[in-house]
C-alpha positions in Angstrom: -3.3 -9.7 1.4 -3.2 -6.6 -1.1 -1.8 -7.5 -4.6 1.2 -5.4 -5.8 -1.3 -3.3 -8.2 -3.6 -2.2 -5.5 -2.5 1.3 -3.7 -2.2 1.5 -0.1 -4.0 4.2 1.7 -0.9 6.3 2.0 0.2 6.1 -1.5 -3.7 7.3 -2.4 -3.3 10.0 -0.1 0.1 11.2 -1.6 -1.5 11.1 -4.9 -4.4 13.2 -3.6 -1.6 15.8 -2.1 -0.2 15.7 -5.7 -3.7 16.5 -7.3 -4.1 19.3 -4.6 -0.8 21.0 -6.3 -2.3 20.5 -9.4 -5.5 22.0 -8.5 -3.6 25.3 -6.7 -1.7 25.4 -10.2 -4.8 25.5 -12.2 -6.3 28.1 -9.9 -3.1 30.2 -10.2 -3.3 30.1 -13.7 -6.7 31.4 -14.1 -5.9 34.1 -11.8 -2.8 35.0 -14.1 -5.1 34.9 -17.0 -7.8 36.8 -15.6 -5.0 39.6 -14.7 -3.7 39.4 -18.4 -3.7 42.9 -19.6 -5.2 42.1 -23.0 -7.9 40.3 -21.4 -8.4 36.7 -20.6 -9.1 34.0 -23.2 -12.2 32.4 -22.5 -11.1 29.0 -23.8 -8.3 29.1 -21.6 -10.4 29.9 -18.3 -13.0 27.4 -19.5 -10.6 24.6 -19.9 -8.7 25.4 -16.7 -12.0 25.6 -14.6 -13.4 22.3 -15.9 -10.1 20.3 -15.1 -10.4 22.2 -11.7 -13.8 21.1 -11.1 -13.0 17.6 -12.1 -9.8 17.3 -10.0 -11.9 18.8 -6.7 -14.5 16.3 -7.3 -11.9 13.4 -7.5 -9.9 14.6 -4.2 -13.4 14.9 -2.6 -14.3 11.3 -3.7 -11.0 9.8 -2.7 -11.0 12.0 0.8 -14.4 10.5 1.4 -13.4 6.6 0.4 -10.2 7.1 2.6 -12.0 8.5 5.8 -14.9 5.7 5.1 -12.2 3.0 5.0 -10.5 4.5 8.1 -13.7 4.3 9.9 -14.1 0.7 9.1 -10.8 -0.3 10.5 -11.4 -2.3 13.9 -7.9 -3.6 15.1 -9.7 -5.5 18.0 -12.5 -6.9 15.7 -11.4 -10.3 16.4 -10.7 -10.0 20.2 -13.2 -12.0 22.5 -12.5 -9.7 25.5 -15.9 -8.2 25.3 -17.5 -11.6 25.0 -15.6 -13.0 27.9 -16.4 -10.1 30.2 -20.1 -10.5 29.5 -19.9 -14.2 30.2 -18.0 -13.5 33.4 -21.0 -11.0 34.3 -23.3 -13.6 33.5 -21.8 -16.3 35.5 -21.5 -13.8 38.5 -25.1 -13.0 38.1 -26.2 -16.6 38.1 -24.2 -17.2 41.3 -25.9 -14.4 43.1 -29.3 -15.9 41.9 -28.4 -19.2 42.9 -27.5 -17.9 46.4 -30.6 -16.2 46.6 -32.4 -19.5 45.8 -30.7 -21.3 48.5 -31.7 -18.6 51.0 -35.2 -18.7 49.9 -35.1 -22.4 50.0 -33.8 -22.3 53.5 -36.2 -19.8 54.7 -38.9 -22.0 53.8 -37.4 -25.1 55.4 -37.1 -23.3 58.6 -40.7 -22.1 58.4 -42.0 -25.6 57.5 -40.1 -27.0 60.7 -41.7 -24.4 62.8 -45.2 -25.4 61.6 
């Protein structure tokens, strides 16, 4: 069971959504700074770009983990349906082989009676 301190997948995705909003704010801030009539401040742009890149990387890693986690989810993992069907198919095949062997035995017996 998940402890209360662990985030659910939905909570992690909501946090990603908030980080995406922040990334867009950073990008907008850089665009505003670049459009500044007095010229852009290099330190401001550098700080925003570094934060932007760090957040993009974090978002990418979180989304990759969530996709991987979703792919690992198997709701029917403990279901024995496929193994039961395989067993039934094997039983039917075995019954068929036995009937063929019985038919072969009967043919051999009939042949031996004619000799």
